[in-house]
C-alpha positions in Angstrom: 20.5 -8.8 20.5 18.8 -10.7 17.8 16.4 -12.1 20.3 15.1 -8.6 21.1 14.5 -7.9 17.4 12.9 -11.3 16.9 10.6 -10.9 19.8 9.5 -7.4 18.7 8.8 -8.7 15.2 6.8 -11.6 16.5 4.7 -9.4 18.8 4.1 -6.7 16.1 0.6 -6.3 14.7 -0.4 -6.7 11.1 -1.9 -4.2 8.7 -2.3 -0.6 9.6 -1.2 -1.2 13.2 2.1 -2.7 12.2 5.1 -0.8 13.8 8.0 -2.4 11.9 8.2 -2.9 8.1 11.3 -5.1 8.3 14.0 -6.4 10.6 16.2 -3.5 9.6 13.4 -1.0 10.4 12.9 -2.7 13.8 16.6 -2.5 14.5 16.8 1.2 13.5 13.7 2.1 15.6 15.0 0.2 18.6 18.3 1.9 18.4 16.8 5.3 17.9 14.2 4.9 20.7 16.2 3.0 23.3 19.9 3.2 22.4 22.3 0.2 22.6 20.7 -0.8 26.0 17.5 -1.6 24.2 19.1 -4.6 22.5 20.1 -6.1 25.9 16.7 -5.8 27.6 15.7 -9.1 29.1 19.2 -10.7 29.1 19.0 -11.5 32.8 15.9 -13.8 32.6 17.2 -15.3 29.4 20.4 -16.3 31.1 18.6 -17.6 34.2 16.4 -19.7 31.9 19.3 -21.1 29.9 21.0 -23.0 32.7 18.1 -25.2 33.9 17.1 -25.8 30.3 20.6 -26.9 29.3 20.9 -29.0 32.4 17.5 -30.7 31.6 18.6 -31.4 28.0 21.9 -32.8 29.1 20.2 -35.1 31.7 17.7 -36.3 29.2 20.4 -37.2 26.6 22.4 -39.0 29.3 19.5 -41.0 30.5 18.4 -41.9 27.0 21.9 -43.0 26.1 22.1 -45.2 29.1 18.7 -46.8 28.3 19.6 -47.6 24.7 23.0 -48.9 25.5 
């Protein structure tokens, strides 16, 4: 849920084209415009990305530990 808000805040423009004044404003506008489902948008790709990233991190730590032991 916070990833959606963070992504919207990061991609928001500056100055007069800025959509969100704060995180609270972003949260409110997302809920009003998209409902609760708007906070779960993109969860599938995020979960699919998490597994190989975690596996790669685990493998790197294990190899490093073996090399320094």
